[in-house]
Steps between C-alpha positions, in 0.01 A plus 500: 500500500392176337392219730726253320800711604385483863477120472818430305755514782305228686508690829191465718204710387174553683219666305138577584181505295223756550177569315323817384152603615195387307335842539634853524342541846750251640805648327632695799478211745667267251768758425577528872525122539727460198719788620541325836621189316731708280645665811651159586720542189462151352708391201203599283120501506238376257161663447216284371253573221129435541305247296430647159734792565234678704757643743768580240507873579528428871776245438703768325425759770597274790814378321610853413445622857707215649793555268505880517445533876711209627743420219388136497507329160151396390370214286153594368279214386330490162231248403366430153215248472228763543689787334522613142841526338442876477444526877813295574705726273348805670609366840849418373531857369390633839754281681775618263404866537521465877840333493405142586737234369334187642172323421345190658322347199197287585208350315274605786154388601179576318288730719173360628235541233763592240646318204841481330569771242682250272796729421709288738450145622822426692765687694766401244315707239505802731871449570582499128299816454674677789840408354400672176377815674803595706805403702316362801621238746217245498397268781250216489309269731551129563314239702672248731177302539427528127263748338141414584408500129790281384422138411817385679810653656734429209265689269506793740881508504507500119287816512749651747784417258301669224476816712875502553570439131269795425711731717406449866816570702395380845214309660307540824316200637142487612474456877596166652502380859722192476858571396551147370242580231711799394831308502351227283352757264827691467677176409242425230525854359877467466460152351280653227756771420346789694810681628369846598498609867199370694361701791325299770155648561401489868153585629479566877155368594370728774130423459352148477275607210816547293565126512188393311544791257863405436405141426216607269719742303818298469426143602798520733568222750437587866722281723356350820735710714351819364144369524564434870616861548184634335280267706670603823531877450246585229243637745745753647590773247817610679621147565427400140686803366805419712484131410473585129804728518701237689407224256593716198827606663589137570425412137731778384773398745495146358511637144800720579676208669458309173641784287167631373594866532212685334182526707182682396244551777132548421460757775141595405533872596577398858811693608502333843528159331779615269684656793455190715659279235781746434582523871496122544758465223701818557832324557462299177422792269 
């Protein structure tokens, strides 16, 4: 089933993101973790794609296992900035051969010590290419705090509009921790003519190190309320995990109360975190 069909009726959806192993030695442990998330039967799951496509085979393997064993629809990621056009087409053929109908199309990050291949420069180029290669439902990323490389936020939204004009059918936001940032961003997207469904991306912070990493990667705003939680509970792993789940669940509750019905949780291969959020919201799903 195509993700856009899952989103069209505007009923509440809760999806989870997992990632493949970096090395084959970790494949079994990652497979077990992703199966535990799939056993929760979310609306769908996404499987990430390593920088430079280094985990592409594992992405396909994890995605195929989830769908075949649990019947959960899967959204595999595909990045382009460090891939040749030939490699992208090879991956698209593999996804088609294995019955995948959905692709999360991303520019991706350049791996440390690597360099761009120059076949693709932006996600919109990848999206156009995917449209020409098959009947895929294509998702894209967007950034409530603005992309860290954009000169200003309006420029960033113009790039998002370009993705949608190229064939992107839905968007998933980068993580955010202040819902007012998301509401403002959604208004500006609509004002610029971006009408596709937008999934709110929620990252449950269960480890204080994730905070600095999140800020470095996305430039996202950390509200004082959340900083206080990290300061208070950051030295206790169990308390921090519980606090992170509660904070994320409260974010989602507020989003649902304001008719934002599509939630994508960056569950980071942590089935206990995914389950905690699902249980906290069970009556709303």
